[in-house]
C-alpha positions as CSV (number, residue, x, y, z in Angstrom):
1,M,98.8,90.0,76.6
2,I,98.3,92.4,79.5
3,Q,101.1,93.8,81.7
4,H,100.3,94.5,85.3
5,T,102.9,97.1,86.4
6,M,103.2,97.9,90.1
7,I,105.3,100.7,91.6
8,V,105.9,99.8,95.3
9,S,107.2,102.2,98.0
10,F,108.4,100.9,101.3
11,P,109.3,103.2,104.3
12,D,112.9,104.3,104.2
13,S,113.6,102.3,107.3
14,T,112.8,99.0,105.5
15,P,116.0,96.9,105.3
16,D,117.1,96.1,101.7
17,S,117.0,92.4,102.6
18,D,113.3,92.7,103.5
19,V,112.5,94.5,100.2
20,D,114.3,91.7,98.4
21,Q,112.3,89.1,100.3
22,F,109.1,90.9,99.4
23,L,110.0,90.7,95.7
24,K,110.8,87.0,96.0
25,D,107.5,86.3,97.9
26,I,105.3,88.1,95.4
27,E,107.1,86.3,92.5
28,Q,106.6,82.9,94.2
29,V,102.9,83.5,94.9
30,M,102.3,84.7,91.3
31,R,104.2,81.8,89.8
32,D,102.4,79.3,92.1
33,S,99.1,80.8,90.9
34,G,99.7,79.6,87.4
35,T,98.1,82.8,86.1
36,I,101.2,84.6,84.9
37,T,103.3,84.3,81.8
38,T,106.1,86.6,82.9
39,F,107.5,88.2,86.0
40,A,110.1,90.9,86.4
41,A,111.2,93.1,89.3
42,A,113.8,95.7,89.7
43,R,114.8,98.1,92.4
44,H,114.3,101.8,91.8
45,L,117.4,103.8,91.0
46,R,117.3,106.8,93.3
47,V,118.1,110.3,92.1
48,P,118.0,113.6,94.0
49,E,114.8,114.7,92.3
50,D,113.0,111.8,94.1
51,D,112.8,114.1,97.1
52,H,110.3,116.2,95.2
53,S,108.0,113.4,94.1
54,P,104.3,114.5,94.5
55,V,103.1,111.0,95.5
56,F,105.9,108.8,96.8
57,T,109.3,107.6,95.8
58,A,109.4,104.0,94.4
59,T,111.4,101.3,96.1
60,A,110.8,98.7,93.4
61,I,108.9,98.1,90.2
62,V,107.2,94.8,89.5
63,Q,105.8,93.8,86.1
64,I,103.7,90.7,85.6
65,G,102.6,89.5,82.2
66,L,99.2,87.8,81.9
67,A,97.3,86.4,78.9
68,D,94.2,88.5,79.1
69,R,91.8,90.5,81.3
70,D,90.2,87.4,82.8
71,T,93.5,86.1,83.8
72,L,94.4,89.4,85.3
73,L,91.2,89.4,87.4
74,A,91.9,85.8,88.5
75,S,95.4,86.8,89.7
76,F,94.0,89.2,92.3
77,A,92.2,86.3,93.9
78,A,95.1,83.8,93.6
79,P,95.8,81.7,96.7
80,G,98.3,83.4,99.0
81,V,97.9,86.9,97.5
82,E,95.7,88.3,100.3
83,E,97.9,86.7,103.0
84,L,101.1,88.1,101.4
85,I,99.6,91.6,101.4
86,R,98.4,91.4,105.0
87,R,101.8,90.0,106.2
88,W,103.9,92.6,104.5
89,Q,101.6,95.5,105.3
90,A,101.8,94.5,109.0
91,R,105.6,94.2,108.8
92,H,106.4,97.3,106.7
93,P,103.4,99.3,105.6
94,Y,104.0,100.0,101.9
95,Q,102.2,102.0,99.3
96,V,101.6,100.8,95.8
97,V,100.1,102.1,92.6
98,W,99.6,100.0,89.5
99,A,98.7,100.2,85.8
100,N,97.3,97.5,83.6
101,H,98.3,98.0,80.0
102,E,99.3,96.5,76.7
103,P,103.1,95.7,76.4
104,L,105.1,98.9,75.9
105,S,107.4,97.5,73.3
């Protein structure tokens, strides 16, 4: 099992409803791909120290579970992924970092 954990940062001006829709859209594309075993997403809980983040402050965290490395690689090419990224980047340019790792617990 591999976890693909993404930390996503939207501009502060992005409405909460749009962030929620982005999370729904990415979940739907990933579930439709048939490549994932689990999906979880949560909003970042902001604290004052976030103002001093050296990279960016998260808006949300997404964690996708996949069976193995080959499935992870296939998920990047799943139908709809590229279109979803283009559409949301055009609407609200966001930043993202991710880590691929074994389950933490």
